[in-house]
C-alpha positions as CSV (number, residue, x, y, z in Angstrom):
1,M,94.4,-64.3,39.6
2,N,92.4,-67.7,39.8
3,A,89.0,-68.3,41.2
4,R,90.3,-69.8,44.5
5,T,92.5,-66.7,45.0
6,L,89.1,-64.3,44.3
7,G,87.1,-66.7,46.5
8,E,89.6,-66.3,49.5
9,I,89.9,-62.5,49.1
10,Y,86.2,-62.2,49.2
11,A,86.0,-64.5,52.3
12,N,88.5,-62.4,54.1
13,E,86.7,-59.2,53.0
14,R,83.5,-60.8,54.4
15,R,85.1,-61.8,57.6
16,N,86.5,-58.4,58.0
17,Q,83.1,-56.8,57.7
18,V,81.4,-59.2,60.1
19,S,83.8,-58.1,62.7
20,K,83.1,-54.4,61.9
21,L,79.3,-55.2,62.1
22,G,79.5,-57.2,65.3
23,T,77.6,-60.3,66.3
24,P,73.9,-59.1,65.9
25,F,74.1,-59.2,62.1
26,T,75.7,-62.7,62.0
27,Y,72.9,-64.2,64.3
28,S,70.1,-65.8,62.4
29,K,66.9,-64.1,62.3
30,E,65.3,-66.6,64.8
31,Q,68.2,-65.7,67.3
32,Q,67.8,-62.1,66.7
33,M,63.9,-62.2,67.3
34,R,64.4,-64.0,70.6
35,H,66.8,-61.3,71.7
36,V,64.1,-58.6,70.7
37,K,61.3,-60.6,72.2
38,F,63.2,-60.5,75.6
39,L,63.4,-56.6,75.1
40,E,60.0,-55.8,73.6
41,Q,57.0,-55.0,76.1
42,G,54.0,-54.6,73.8
43,I,52.8,-55.1,70.3
44,K,53.9,-51.7,68.9
45,Q,57.7,-52.6,70.1
46,Q,57.4,-55.9,68.9
47,V,56.4,-54.6,65.1
48,L,58.9,-52.0,65.1
49,L,61.8,-54.4,66.3
50,E,60.8,-57.2,63.9
51,S,61.1,-54.7,61.0
52,I,64.7,-53.7,62.4
53,V,65.5,-57.5,62.5
54,D,64.1,-58.0,59.1
55,A,66.2,-55.2,57.6
56,S,69.2,-56.3,59.6
57,V,69.0,-59.8,58.1
58,K,68.2,-58.6,54.5
59,I,71.3,-56.2,54.5
60,Y,73.6,-59.0,56.0
61,E,72.5,-61.7,53.4
62,R,72.7,-59.3,50.5
63,D,76.1,-57.7,51.6
64,A,74.3,-54.4,50.4
65,I,72.5,-51.6,51.6
66,S,69.7,-49.1,50.3
67,E,67.9,-46.0,51.6
68,E,64.8,-48.4,51.9
69,D,66.7,-51.0,53.9
70,L,67.4,-47.9,56.4
71,E,63.8,-46.9,56.7
72,P,63.2,-49.1,59.8
73,F,66.0,-47.9,61.7
74,V,64.9,-44.2,61.0
75,I,61.5,-45.1,62.2
76,G,63.2,-46.8,65.3
77,I,65.5,-44.2,66.4
78,N,62.4,-41.8,66.3
79,S,60.6,-44.1,68.7
80,N,60.0,-43.4,72.3
81,Y,60.7,-47.0,73.2
82,V,63.9,-47.4,74.7
83,S,64.6,-50.9,73.4
84,V,63.5,-49.7,69.8
85,W,65.8,-46.6,69.4
86,G,68.6,-48.3,71.4
87,I,68.7,-51.1,68.9
88,S,68.0,-48.9,65.9
89,G,70.9,-46.4,66.9
90,D,73.4,-49.4,67.7
91,R,72.8,-50.9,64.4
92,I,73.0,-47.7,62.4
93,L,76.3,-46.9,64.0
94,R,77.6,-50.6,63.2
95,L,76.5,-50.4,59.7
96,S,78.4,-47.2,59.3
97,N,81.6,-49.1,59.6
98,V,80.9,-50.9,56.3
99,Y,78.4,-48.9,54.5
100,D,78.9,-45.2,53.6
101,L,75.1,-44.8,53.2
102,A,74.8,-45.7,57.0
103,S,77.4,-43.0,58.0
104,Q,75.5,-40.6,55.9
105,L,72.2,-41.5,57.7
106,A,74.0,-41.1,61.2
107,L,75.2,-37.3,60.1
108,K,71.6,-36.6,59.1
109,L,70.1,-37.8,62.1
110,I,72.7,-35.9,64.3
111,E,71.2,-32.7,62.5
112,D,67.6,-33.8,63.2
113,K,65.2,-31.1,64.2
114,S,64.2,-33.4,67.1
115,A,66.7,-33.0,70.2
116,T,65.4,-36.6,71.3
117,V,66.6,-38.1,68.0
118,R,69.9,-36.5,68.3
119,F,70.3,-37.7,71.9
120,N,69.0,-41.1,71.1
121,L,71.7,-41.5,68.2
122,L,74.4,-40.2,70.7
123,A,73.2,-42.6,73.5
124,C,74.0,-45.7,71.2
125,I,77.8,-44.8,70.8
126,D,79.7,-47.5,71.7
127,R,83.1,-49.1,70.6
128,Y,81.6,-50.1,67.2
129,V,81.4,-46.8,66.1
130,N,84.2,-45.9,63.4
131,R,86.5,-43.0,64.6
132,E,85.9,-40.7,61.8
133,L,82.2,-40.8,62.2
134,L,82.6,-40.4,66.0
135,I,84.5,-37.3,65.5
136,K,82.0,-35.8,63.2
137,L,79.3,-36.6,65.6
138,L,80.9,-35.1,68.4
139,E,81.9,-32.2,66.7
140,R,78.3,-31.4,65.8
141,S,77.0,-32.3,69.2
142,V,79.2,-30.4,71.5
143,N,77.7,-27.3,70.4
144,D,74.3,-28.5,70.1
145,K,71.2,-26.2,71.2
146,S,70.1,-28.8,73.3
147,P,71.6,-29.0,76.8
148,K,70.8,-32.6,77.1
149,V,72.5,-33.4,73.9
150,R,75.8,-31.2,74.9
151,A,75.8,-33.0,78.3
152,K,75.7,-36.4,76.6
153,V,78.9,-35.7,74.5
154,A,80.7,-35.4,78.2
155,D,79.2,-38.9,78.9
156,I,80.5,-40.3,75.6
157,V,84.0,-39.0,76.2
158,W,84.0,-40.5,79.6
159,R,82.8,-44.0,78.6
160,M,85.2,-44.0,75.2
161,H,88.1,-43.2,77.3
162,D,89.9,-41.6,74.6
163,E,92.1,-38.8,75.7
164,S,92.2,-37.2,72.4
165,L,88.2,-36.6,72.6
166,L,88.9,-34.4,75.8
167,Q,89.6,-31.6,73.4
168,F,85.9,-31.2,72.7
169,L,85.1,-30.7,76.2
170,I,88.0,-28.3,77.0
171,K,86.9,-26.1,74.4
172,R,83.0,-26.2,75.1
173,R,83.7,-25.4,78.9
174,E,85.1,-22.1,77.9
175,T,81.8,-20.7,76.6
176,E,79.1,-23.2,78.3
177,L,76.4,-21.3,80.4
178,D,74.2,-24.1,81.2
179,D,75.0,-25.6,85.0
180,K,74.2,-29.2,84.4
181,V,76.1,-29.3,81.0
182,L,79.1,-27.7,83.0
183,S,78.7,-30.1,85.7
184,A,78.7,-33.1,83.3
185,I,81.8,-31.5,81.4
186,S,83.6,-30.8,84.5
187,F,83.1,-34.3,86.1
188,T,84.6,-35.8,82.9
189,L,87.6,-33.5,82.8
190,D,88.3,-33.5,86.5
191,N,87.9,-37.5,86.9
192,F,89.2,-38.5,83.3
193,N,91.9,-40.6,84.7
194,K,90.5,-41.5,88.2
195,Y,88.5,-44.7,88.8
196,R,90.0,-46.4,85.9
197,G,91.4,-50.1,86.3
């Protein structure tokens, strides 16, 4: 194999990685900072968001990740500021598509002692989360001790619109005792194929 072929292989792998991470990671630090400036509403949020952007840029530029790199995301997901935990959770889940260390962090966070942290991570699930991790997160969350977390599973299944995920709700409905959670589960199960374009 010649150097050009190795270079092409690396370039293809990098393009594939970038598509899994999504655009926030490919934006320059200045572009990312403009975005978080739009979100931040105070000095505390600004400092937290800047540390997340710095970590994101560092990971992307090095094409590597360490536990130290993930610290700002952990601090962020523990934040009370929606803009901060939203960006932290989103980026942890995007990073999990490329780095096993980020997947391990997501699984650790879904077991966190704080129901707020568990909820925050779930609230960030979108199309960028890899399927294997999604299944593990839902398996743990559908039986969470927090009703708020369990109800969020119904919302995720609704938003992801993946029929295979209904199994989690069907099984949970048999044992669920909380009225609000039952209502969320029933809404998703009863209306899953309605209101879809």
